[in-house]
C-alpha positions in Angstrom: -6.8 14.6 13.7 -8.9 11.7 14.8 -11.4 9.0 12.9 -13.5 6.4 13.5 -12.4 2.2 13.5 -15.0 -0.1 12.9 -16.9 2.2 15.8 -14.3 2.5 17.9 -12.3 5.7 18.8 -8.9 5.8 16.8 -6.1 7.3 18.3 -4.2 10.1 15.9 -3.4 8.3 12.5 0.3 7.1 12.0 2.4 8.9 9.8 5.9 8.4 9.1 7.5 10.5 6.3 10.6 8.1 6.4 8.0 5.3 5.2 6.7 7.2 2.3 10.3 8.7 1.3 11.6 5.2 1.2 9.3 4.3 -1.8 11.9 6.5 -4.4 13.4 4.4 -6.4 12.3 0.6 -4.9 10.7 -1.8 -7.1 7.4 -2.4 -7.2 6.5 -5.5 -4.5 2.7 -5.9 -5.7 3.7 -6.8 -8.9 0.3 -7.6 -10.7 0.8 -9.5 -13.7 -0.1 -7.3 -16.9 -0.5 -4.3 -14.4 3.0 -3.4 -13.0 5.3 -1.3 -14.5 8.6 -2.6 -13.2 10.0 0.7 -12.9 11.5 1.9 -9.6 11.1 5.6 -10.4 7.1 5.2 -10.6 6.9 3.3 -7.1 4.8 4.7 -4.1 3.7 4.0 -0.8 0.6 2.3 -1.3 -2.1 2.8 1.2 -4.4 -0.2 2.7 -7.8 0.2 1.8 -9.4 -1.1 4.5 -10.5 -0.2 8.0 -8.2 -2.4 10.0 -5.6 -0.3 8.5 -6.9 3.0 10.1 -9.0 3.8 6.8 -11.6 5.8 7.6 -14.0 8.2 5.2 -11.3 10.2 3.1 -8.8 9.4 5.7 -5.6 7.1 4.1 -4.6 4.1 6.3 -1.8 4.0 8.8 1.4 4.3 6.8 2.3 1.4 8.5 -0.8 -0.7 6.5 1.1 0.3 3.3 3.4 -1.3 0.4 6.0 -0.4 -2.8 3.9 -0.5 -5.1 4.5 1.4 -8.7 1.5 3.3 -10.0 -0.4 1.5 -12.2 -0.4 -1.6 -9.6 -1.7 1.1 -7.2 -4.5 2.4 -9.7 -5.6 -1.3 -10.0 -5.9 -1.8 -6.1 -7.2 1.5 -5.7 -10.3 0.2 -8.3 -9.1 3.1 -10.2 -8.4 0.7 -13.2 -10.0 -3.1 -14.0 -7.9 -6.2 -12.7 -5.5 -7.9 -15.5 -7.4 -10.0 -17.8 -7.6 -13.1 -16.0 -7.4 -11.6 -12.1 -10.4 -11.1 -10.1 -10.2 -8.1 -8.0 -9.8 -10.4 -4.7 -6.5 -12.0 -6.9 -5.3 -7.9 -6.8 -5.4 -7.6 -3.3 -4.0 -10.8 -2.2 -0.9 -9.5 -4.2 -1.3 -6.3 -2.3 -1.0 -8.3 1.0 2.0 -9.9 -0.3 3.1 -6.5 -1.5 3.0 -5.2 1.6 4.8 -8.2 4.0 7.6 -7.9 1.3 7.8 -4.0 1.7 7.5 -4.5 5.9 10.4 -6.3 5.3 12.6 -4.5 3.0 11.5 -1.5 5.5 13.3 -3.4 8.2 16.3 -4.2 6.1 16.9 -0.6 5.2 16.6 0.4 8.6 13.4 2.7 8.0 11.8 -0.1 11.2 13.7 -0.8 13.8 
């Protein structure tokens, strides 16, 4: 499977089942106030929505470009739900990016990434 990234050919999309599975029972690290469920049972691996992470059309971004997010925070980030009161979508994106950094650090601490 290939995708195009801003006009450049892209190699195979990076997939890592261990990364996706590692979200099970993790805390949400995006933590949108007024949206977050704060329930580890609802945490998933949320994929980045931009082309820089490998997103192309219906193809999800590479698994490295993700964050531990509860289903509610992910729905806001994906645009399926509106941002919480007092937040812009830019605030949501910033919170997602901060959650991404926290998630990469957590993946390394858990030994999923070396």
